[in-house]
C-alpha positions in Angstrom: -6.9 9.4 -15.8 -6.0 6.4 -17.9 -9.6 5.2 -18.3 -8.8 3.4 -21.6 -6.3 1.1 -19.9 -8.5 0.6 -16.9 -11.5 -0.3 -18.9 -9.5 -2.6 -21.2 -8.0 -4.4 -18.2 -11.4 -4.8 -16.5 -12.8 -6.3 -19.6 -10.0 -8.9 -19.5 -10.5 -9.6 -15.8 -14.3 -10.3 -16.1 -15.7 -12.8 -13.7 -12.3 -13.7 -12.3 -12.4 -10.6 -10.1 -15.9 -11.1 -8.7 -14.4 -13.2 -5.9 -12.5 -10.2 -4.6 -13.4 -10.0 -0.9 -12.2 -10.9 2.6 -11.7 -14.6 3.2 -13.5 -16.1 6.1 -10.4 -17.5 7.7 -8.4 -14.3 7.3 -9.5 -12.3 10.3 -7.6 -9.4 11.8 -5.5 -10.3 14.8 -7.5 -8.2 17.2 -6.0 -10.1 20.2 -2.4 -9.3 19.2 -0.4 -7.3 21.7 -0.5 -3.6 21.1 2.8 -2.4 19.6 5.3 0.2 20.6 7.9 1.8 18.4 10.6 -0.7 19.2 11.8 -3.9 17.4 12.3 -5.8 20.7 8.6 -6.2 21.5 7.1 -6.3 18.0 4.9 -9.4 17.8 4.8 -11.3 14.5 1.0 -12.2 14.6 -0.3 -11.4 11.1 -3.4 -12.0 9.0 -1.4 -12.9 5.8 -2.0 -15.9 3.6 0.3 -17.5 1.1 -0.2 -16.7 -2.6 1.7 -16.2 -5.8 1.4 -13.2 -8.1 4.3 -12.5 -10.5 4.8 -9.1 -12.1 7.9 -7.5 -13.6 10.3 -10.0 -12.1 8.8 -9.5 -8.6 6.8 -12.2 -6.8 4.1 -11.3 -4.3 4.0 -14.3 -2.0 1.5 -13.2 0.6 -2.0 -11.6 0.6 -4.0 -9.7 3.1 -7.8 -10.0 3.0 -7.8 -11.9 -0.3 -5.7 -9.4 -2.2 -4.6 -12.0 -4.7 -8.2 -12.4 -5.8 -8.4 -8.7 -6.6 -5.7 -8.4 -9.2 -5.1 -9.0 -12.8 -1.8 -8.9 -14.7 -2.4 -6.6 -17.6 1.1 -7.1 -19.2 4.7 -7.8 -18.1 4.9 -4.5 -16.2 1.3 -3.5 -15.3 -1.0 -4.9 -12.7 -4.7 -3.9 -12.1 -5.8 -3.9 -8.5 -9.6 -3.8 -7.9 -11.1 -2.7 -4.6 -14.8 -2.7 -3.8 -16.3 -0.2 -1.5 -15.9 0.0 2.2 -12.4 -1.5 2.3 -9.5 0.3 4.1 -6.7 -0.2 6.5 -6.9 2.2 9.5 -6.7 1.7 13.3 -8.7 4.7 14.7 -7.1 6.4 17.7 -10.5 7.6 18.8 -11.9 4.5 20.6 -11.8 2.6 17.3 -14.9 4.1 15.9 -13.5 4.4 12.4 -11.3 1.4 12.5 -11.3 -0.7 9.3 -9.1 -3.8 8.7 -10.5 -5.1 5.4 -8.0 -3.7 2.9 -6.9 -6.2 0.2 -3.2 -6.1 -0.3 -0.3 -8.0 -1.8 3.1 -8.5 -0.1 6.6 -9.9 -0.6 8.8 -10.7 2.4 12.0 -8.6 2.9 15.0 -9.0 5.2 14.8 -5.8 7.2 18.4 -6.2 8.3 19.4 -5.3 4.8 18.6 -2.1 2.8 15.6 -2.1 0.4 13.7 0.2 -1.9 10.2 -0.4 -3.2 9.1 1.8 -6.1 5.9 1.8 -8.3 4.0 4.1 -10.6 0.4 4.3 -9.4 -2.8 5.5 -11.1 -5.8 5.3 -8.7 -9.3 5.5 -9.9 -10.5 8.9 -8.7 -14.3 9.4 -8.9 -16.9 12.0 -7.8 -18.0 9.7 -5.0 -14.7 8.1 -4.3 -13.7 9.8 -1.0 -10.3 8.4 0.2 -9.9 6.3 -2.9 -6.1 5.6 -3.2 -3.3 3.4 -4.5 -0.9 2.5 -1.7 2.6 1.2 -1.0 2.9 -0.5 2.4 5.5 -1.8 4.9 3.9 -4.3 7.2 5.1 -6.2 10.3 1.7 -7.2 11.7 -1.8 -6.0 12.0 -1.0 -3.2 14.4 2.5 -2.2 13.2 2.7 -0.9 9.6 2.8 2.1 7.3 1.1 3.0 4.1 2.0 5.6 1.5 -0.9 6.7 -0.6 -2.0 8.7 -3.6 -5.4 9.6 -2.3 -8.6 11.7 -2.9 -9.4 14.0 0.0 -12.6 15.5 1.4 -12.5 18.4 -1.1 -11.9 16.2 -4.1 -8.2 17.1 -4.3 -5.7 14.4 -5.1 -2.8 14.4 -2.7 0.0 12.3 -1.1 -1.0 10.8 2.2 0.9 8.7 4.8 -0.5 6.7 7.6 1.9 5.3 10.3 0.4 2.7 12.7 1.8 1.7 16.1 -1.1 0.2 17.8 -3.3 3.0 16.4 -2.9 5.0 13.2 -2.0 8.6 12.6 -3.2 10.3 9.3 -1.0 12.8 7.5 -2.0 14.8 4.4 0.8 16.0 2.3 1.1 17.8 -1.1 -1.7 18.1 -3.6 -0.8 16.6 -7.0 -2.5 17.7 -10.2 -1.7 14.6 -12.2 -3.5 11.3 -12.7 -0.4 9.2 -11.7 2.7 9.5 -9.5 5.7 7.4 -8.6 5.8 6.3 -5.0 8.9 5.0 -3.1 9.7 3.5 0.3 13.4 3.1 1.1 15.4 1.9 4.1 19.1 1.6 4.9 18.1 -0.6 8.0 18.3 2.4 10.3 16.0 4.9 8.6 12.7 4.4 6.6 11.6 7.2 4.3 8.7 7.8 1.9 8.8 9.7 -1.4 6.8 10.7 -4.5 7.8 11.9 -7.9 6.1 12.9 -11.1 8.9 11.9 -13.4 11.0 9.4 -11.4 13.9 11.9 -11.5 13.0 14.6 -8.9 11.9 13.0 -5.7 10.0 14.8 -2.9 10.4 13.4 0.7 7.0 12.8 2.4 8.1 11.2 5.7 11.2 9.9 7.4 11.6 8.1 10.7 13.6 5.5 12.6 13.2 2.0 11.2 12.0 0.2 14.3 10.4 -2.7 12.4 11.6 -6.3 13.2 14.0 -8.2 11.0 11.2 -10.0 9.1 8.7 -7.7 7.4 6.7 -7.5 4.2 6.4 -4.7 1.7 3.7 -4.4 -0.9 0.8 -2.7 -2.7 -2.9 -2.1 -2.3 -5.9 -0.3 -3.7 -8.4 1.2 -1.2 -12.0 2.3 -1.4 -13.2 3.2 2.1 -16.5 4.9 1.1 -18.4 4.4 -2.2 -18.1 2.7 -5.6 -14.9 1.0 -6.6 -11.2 1.9 -6.9 -9.4 0.2 -9.7 -5.7 1.2 -9.4 -3.0 0.5 -12.0 0.5 -0.3 -10.7 3.3 0.0 -13.2 7.1 -0.4 -13.1 7.0 -2.1 -9.7 10.6 -2.6 -8.5 12.1 -4.0 -5.3 15.9 -3.4 -4.9 18.2 -4.5 -2.1 19.7 -1.0 -1.9 18.6 2.2 -0.3 18.6 5.8 -1.6 21.9 7.5 -1.1 20.5 10.8 0.0 17.5 10.5 2.3 16.6 14.2 2.1 16.6 14.2 -1.8 15.4 10.6 -2.3 18.1 9.9 -4.9 
């Protein structure tokens, strides 16, 4: 865990991050039509607000739940994303008992009729009480049509790759355990297929999930730090990159 960098960044953030929290006028679109896995009937009702956060040549132009108030640019290539407890993005398939729509996130708009690849190195703050703490990459069409790719702490304290795909309600898929404080995460689309990957060295990629790209032409991709249970989760995002190309081999992630 890179505690030294996290503590240094937090010291620089100071009071600026105390405003991190949901904005009153940014409520989840609970009245939006439930989504199916097709582009044709995907509504564009969202809870995003405009913002501007620049990092490494990439501009995050939209925020969810005040995500822009939760970040600090540490240097030209590193962003600290602070999340307070009780905040997550999940639409519970079991009568909504565990639903939580309070996740702070940052997004940039992409043209989904063109290929794209979003990559970042993530270092979440894993703690003894931090169940489900994670750093996330997201693809988002609206509040009930999205996916997140996470480096997350599970019920046994293991650190693993997790993916959550939401079409009206969310699934929850646990993948490999990773014995490292940081991983590279990647989302890539050739307009037909959307795939998720992780890597320890940005050379050998492991596929996490692959499915048809059924999202509409206008979508957002971005980053988030989550802390569904206790404490805080201060996640570092480094080497954030958005390219208008896709991987050439969807099985290998290269």
